N, C-alpha and C positions, 0 to 999 in steps of 0.2 A: 347348249353344253351343259357339261355339268361345272361348277365351281371348285375351287379349291378352298376358299374362303370363308365360301358361305353356307353355313349350317345349314338351311332350309333346301337349298338342293342337293345336300350329302342325305339327308334325312329323307325325303321324297325317291332318292335313288334307292335307297336301303329300303325303303316300306313297298317301292315298285316292284323291287327285285324279290323281296319275301312274298309278295303277293302272286309273282308270275309264280314263284318256286311252288305255294300251295296252289295254285291253278295247274299246273304239270302234274303235280302226285296225286291230286284231285281226281284229273280227269284218267290218269292210270288206275289210281284206286275204286272208284265209281263206275267208270266206263268199261275200263279192262284195256283199253288202250291210250295212247297220246297222240290227239289228232294235231293240236297245234301245239308245238313248242316254245311256248313263252321264252324260256331261257336261252335256247340257242338262237332265237331272233336277234333278241335282244345281244347278246355275245356279239354278232355278227354285225349289230351295227355301232356296238363300243368301239370295235377293232378298227371298224373302219372310218371312225368319227373321233372317236378322243384317246387321246397317246396317253393317258394315265393307265401304266401297268399294275397299278394296285387294286382299282378298281375290276382290272379283267381278271385278277388272279382270285380276287375274292366271287366275280363270277362263275371262275374256272371252276372252283371248287366245289360252287352249289352243284354244276354240272354234272360233278365226278359224285356227290352226294344223290344226288337224281340218277345218277347210272346204277348206280349201287343197288338203290331202291328198285329200278326196273328190271335187271340185268343180273345184281348180288356180283358186280365186279367194277371198281373203280378205273382200274385200266381200260375200258371201253370207250369211256370219255376220253380221252389221250386220244384214240384213233380218228375222233373227229375235230378235237380241237388244235391239233398240232397243223394238219392241212391249211385249215379255217385261219389259224393265227398268223401263219406264213403268206397265206395267199394275202390276208388282210393288210399286214402290215407291207407287203409289197406294194398292196394297191393305193395304200396310203401315202408312201414315200416316194413311188414313182410315178404314179398317174394323176390326171387332174382330177381333183372331187367329182363324183359322180352320182348318183343314186342307183347305176344302174351297175355300179358295183356291190352294193351291198345286196341287191337281189340275185345277183351271181354268186355272191358270197353265201347267202341263205340256202338258195337251192342247190350250192356244193355241197354243204355241211347236211340238208336233207336225204341227198341222195347217198350220201357217204354213209349216214345213218342207217336209212332203209336199207340199202343194199349191202353194205361191208359190214356193219356190225349185226343188223338182225338177219340177213342171207346168210354171209359167208360165214361169219365166226358163229351164231348162234343157232343157226340152220333153221331159221324160222321166215321161208320164205313167203312175203305178202301180196294179198291177193291186188288186182288193179281196181279194183275201189277205194280199199286202205290208200293203195299208194297214191290215188288221186285226191284222195280227200287231204293225205300230210301235205300234199305241194301246193293245194289250193290254198288250204290254212295258214300255211308259211308264207305264199306270197301275199296274201292278205293283211298279216298282222306284218310285212314286212314294207308292205307300201304301206299302212299307217304308221311305222315308225318315222320313214322318210319324209312324209306329209307331216307328220307333226313336228319334227326339227327342223322342217323348212318352215316353218309357222314361228316355231319359238328363233330362228334367227333373223327374222324379218324386222326390217331396222326402216324408219322412216326418211326422207329424204334431205334430212340436216348433216350437213357435213362438222 
């Protein structure tokens, strides 16, 4: 997880976040669509595993900037982030920790973004291929995040 007093972990988090932002923006500007939302998956991961709200606030701000680049509106990011934050905090505080929560939260986020933001607010109804690519990419990245964190949290059998 992310450590408060260790500079290496904070720099790694900052570098990873900036890299994910650049990849998301690069997908949109080079391909024309964002197939794998890396920042959204990272936000879902952090809301379920890390109780530090300053990191989440930075990530929410970057998601707002990304939304502004994609849709020319900062407020559209709130339509995704508010329900995800409420569900993530509920999962972390009231349910036993599981990687299924991370997958459910990521799927909820991508469904809200595809159908509510792009479909309802912007009237850009996605094709079936686009929806399948986004959901598959989100599941792949979310699974990779959950496997990576399980490896980081492994400890040997010393007491």
